[in-house]
N, C-alpha and C positions, 0 to 999 in steps of 0.2 A: 567858880568854885569858892571853898574855904581855904584858909592857913593851912588845915590837916589833911587835905587833900594834895594828892596820893596815898596812901599808904607803903609802906615796904612789901615787897612783895618778891616771889621767887619767879615769877613768872615776867613776863613783858607787859610795858605799859606804855602806850604811845598816844600822843597830845595831836588832836587837829587831822583825823585818820581821814579820806576820802572813801565814802562806802562804796562806790561806784565799783571798788577795784573788785572789792569784795561779792557784789550783786550778779545774780544769772542772768536778770536783765540790762544789767552793766548803767545803772542810774543811782542818782542817792548822792546827795551834799558829807559835808561833812558830821563828824561823831569829836563831840569836845574830848573823848578819851577815848580809846580799844582797849583792851585789857583780856589777856590772853592767859589764864592761870596755870601754873606749873601742875597741877593737881587739887583734889576735892579739898585739902588741908590748906590750900595756899588760898585758893577760893574761898575759904570758912574763915580765913584770916583778913582776907581784903573787905568781905562784904560787911563784918563784924564792926569793923573799923573805917567805914564806909559812912558819913553823916547819912542822915534817914532824910536831909531834902536833896538830896544829888540822887536822880534817878539813875536807876540800871535798864538795860534790857539787852536779854541774853537774844544772841544768835546763832544759827548752827552755818549752813553753807548757801542762805539768803534765796532757796529755792519756791519759798512760797511768800516772798517778802518785796513789798515796792518802799523804797527809802527815800522820800520825797526830799525834793531837790535844796532844799533849806537843809536838812542835813537831821542830826540826833543831839540834843541837847544831854550832856549828863554821862554817863558811860557804857558802852556797849562792851558785852563782854563775850569772847567768843572761844567756845572750847577746842581744845586742838589734840594732839598726839596722849594726852596724859588721860584722855578721856575716849580715845578707839579702840580698847581692848575688846577684841571677841572671842570669848572662855566657853569650851564645853565642858558643861555640868552633867551629872546622871539624870536621869527620869528623863529623858527626850528634852532638858533646859539647858538653857546659853544663858551667859552673863555678859552684857553689852554694853559699853561705854556709851555715855549720850552725843561723843562726836562720830560716832562710828555709821557709815553710810546705809543708810535701807538695802542698797543692793548688794553690798560687802556679805552684809548681814545673812540675807537670802544665800546668796553661793556658798557660803563656811557653812552654814547649817545643813545645807541638803551635803554638802561634801559627808558629815556624820550621818544622813538618815531622817535628820529634824526637818518638819516641814514650814519653812516660815515663806513658802512660793510668792507670797502675793506681793513680798518687798519686793520683789526683784525688778518691779516698774516702777514703786516709786521715788521719783526723785528727793533728796535730805539726806536728814540724819534721825538716828534712832528719836532724840530726843524731843524733835518736833514731829516726830511721828506718832510717840506720846501724848504728844500737847494735843495734837488736833485728832484722836486717834483715826491717824490715817488707815485707808481700805481702799480696795479696788476687788472688782470681780467677785463680790458678797464676803470678805474677809477685811477685819477689820482688826485693829492692836487689840482693843477688850478681848479680843478672841484667844489670846494667845500670853496677853498680860500678868504678870506672876506679880512684882512687887516691882519699887523704884527707889533708888537712894538719890537723896534731895538736899540739897542746902536750903535754907531757908533766907531770907533777906536779913535776918538776923545774925546769920553764922551759923545757925545750929544745923548739926547732921540727926536728919530723919529717917524714916522709910515707910514708904504709903502701899498700903495693900490695894487690892483691886477695888475694895469695897470705898476706899478713899477718895477714889478719880472719878466716880461719879460719870461714866464716861457717856459719851453721847453722840448721835451726826454730827463729825469733825468738831467734837469740842472733850474736853476734860476739865475738872477743876484740881487744881494743887494751890496750895496758899499763897495769896498775892507778894509776886515777888521771889519766889522762891524758883530754884533751878534744877531741875534732874542732871544728876552724873551720870548714873548707871541706873540699868534694866534688867531685870531677869523674867527673859520669857519661854514659854512652853508650847510644842509645836509636836504634831501625830508625829508618829514613827511610818518613814516609806523609804521603799529603796534609794538610791544615790541617783540611780539610772532614771528611775519614774521623775526624780522630783529637777532633775538637771532637764527630762524633755520638758515637764509641765512651765518650764522657767522658760525653756527658745520661746515654746508656742503664746506664750505670754507678750513676749520682747516681738515674734513675726504680726500679732494681732495690734500692736502696739504702732508697730510702723505702718500697718497698712493703715488707719486710723487717726495718726497723729500726728503732727508736725515735729519728728523726734528730730529733725537737725536746726528746731529756729532756735532763737531765746525767745522760750516762754518758761512761764512759772507751772506748767500744769493746769490744771481745773482757775476758773479766774473764778467763776462762783458755784455757790452750793445747789445741788440738783433740788427742786422744788418738792419735789418726792420725799426726799429726807432718808435715801439710800444710796450707793453708790450702784453701777450700773455692775450686774452680774455678770454679764460675758455670754448667757447662755440663750440659745436659740429661741426659748420665749418671754427674754427679757421686753419690758414693756416701756416703747421712750418717750411718752405723750408726758412726763412732768420731769423730763432730766432737761437740767441746761441748757446743753447745745439744741435743743431741739425745738424749747420755746424759742430762745436766739434767731435762729435758724427761723423761723414761724413768721419773727418781727424786722426778719429784712434786713439783719446785723451782719451775717456771716460774711466776712470781707471788708466790713468798716471799720475806718483807720482815722486816726486826727494825729495829725503829727508825722514823728516816728513810728505810733502806735497802733495793730491793725489787730481783726479778730481773723485770725484763719478759717482760710477757707476751706482745708481739711477737718480741722473741728473746730466748729466754732464757739467753744467754753473755753478754749487756749489763745491768751492774749499777746501777740507778739510784739517784740522789736525789731522794727526789719532794717535797723541799721543806726539810728541818730536820735531815737526816743527820749522825750523828757521822762522823768517819772507826774509831772502834769499832764502829759501826753498820757500814757497809760491812766492816770486815775480822771481823768477827763473821760475818757474814752468807754472807761467800766460804767462810768457816770450814763455817759447816755446811753448805753445798751439799756441799763438797769429803767431807764426811762423810756425807752420806746418799746421793750418785753410789757412794762405796764400797759403802757396805749394800749397794746394788743392784745393782749390777753388779761388784762388784769391781777397776771403773778408778778409779786415784787422780789427781784431776785436779791441774792443774799451775797455778801462776798467770801469768796474761802482764801483769797491770796489777803495778806495783812499789810496794811496801810501805815506806813509810820515815820513819825519824825515830822519837820516844821517844812510849809513852802515855801516855795523860793521871795523874797520880797525886795522889791524894786527897792 
């Protein structure tokens, strides 16, 4: 780091923070610094006063992330209480902090008759959901997205509209190094009873097909088809990641403490003592075997960040 770092903040900043404590998969080495801003102005001040040669990386609840065993150089930024607001607006709109959990947003919206039910079964926070254009059962963030408040790497506060985001399957585009702080979403109006029944049906369906009690990050690889499962009876599975993994004989495959779930073969789980290297190496082996079997090259949906552990 440099002599000018860290700047004075109203939030908290801690050196040498173990990332495995924050990860859903319970893996990951030390981050040089972990910064939790008090609010968007604190975040803006921090970024504008942090030298550009110091890398920054934003996390939510690490529900779609493998942090490598050697940790993360630079600063990890984790948004917390100052960014988890859920405020109901007019015209079926809702203002949501980037740190708000997807499932909480779905429930709060349903209480007032706003249909964001697809978020109920998606792990993670709204900031990550927007960045990844998260979706399931045929619905995606881009379908309900109105705008996002963002702090750039230079500390400027800007607003991005839907056309600025360039949404695609499991991706969006925001200025490099920028951090989403708040999002406006708009859903269709339905009765609260109808929406709550719809969410319960989705939860039941998830429990039947996914290892909900295991330590996983959800889908490991993107579907080669380029779209999520619709959940409908006429859904086609030929180009779903789980299907090509099954066909390659990799359901239940394991390396160390990492395993591809027998219940849903696109879910990678930590069965107790996995390292990040175990998880990543298993993923690489799955990619290799699927390509050999079908000629399809799977793409990671889970992000892998940080440095491997060196001897």
